[in-house]
Structures are given as structure tokens and as C-alpha cells.
C-alpha positions, 0 to 999 in steps of 0.5 A: 771811900778815897780808894774808890775815887782814886781807882775811878780817876785812874780808870778814867785816865787810862780810858783817855789814853787808850781810846785813841789807840783803840780807834786807830786799831779799829780803822786798821781792822776795818781796812783789812776787813775790806780787803785793802792792803796797807802799804806805803805810798812810796817804797825806798831801796831797802823796801824793794830789796826786802819785798821783791828780793832785788839787789842794789845793782838790779835796782840801779839797772832798772832805774837807768833803763826806765823799767823802774820809775822813781822820784829823787829827793836828795840822795833818796830814791822813792818809788811810787807803790801804785806805779809798781803795782801797775808794772807788776799787773802788766807783766802778769802771765 
């Protein structure tokens, strides 16, 4: 009988640990199902290089010419993903 009680106790602990993870996955799945793209609110230089294939020099040039709006936080440049989406939509052919 002791083994059964230990097993039930173990299962309850696992359920408590896994519950929040399952809830988070369900929220993510719900957003994906609704067609919403999960993206960060801000991109960093590394993100722009990976996602758009931009070089460091191109990012700097776009910032200096005003093509790429940014916010500076110390030495970190942040780019509002919503503004970048607008730029991309306005340049569609």
C-alpha cells in the first residue's frame, strides 16, 4: 500500500510541475492557430542580420540615413518590429 501512496504523491508533484508548461504551450498553440506570428517587440542588430541578411555596414547606413528607425539603450540599438513591418509593407511591389 505504501508504494501506491508514493506513486500517487509522485504523480501529483509531476502534475503540479507540468501544469504551467502545458498551459503556456496551449497559449502558444492558440496564437499560432489564430495566425498570429510570435515575434519580439524589438529586434537587435543580430536579429536583423539573421532575419533579413543585412550586414553591419548596411544596418549602420540605414540608421544614419533614417531608413531604419531605432532606439538606443546604452550601446544597444533596438528596432521596433512593428515599425519594421510597416516599412516592409510600404515597400511591397
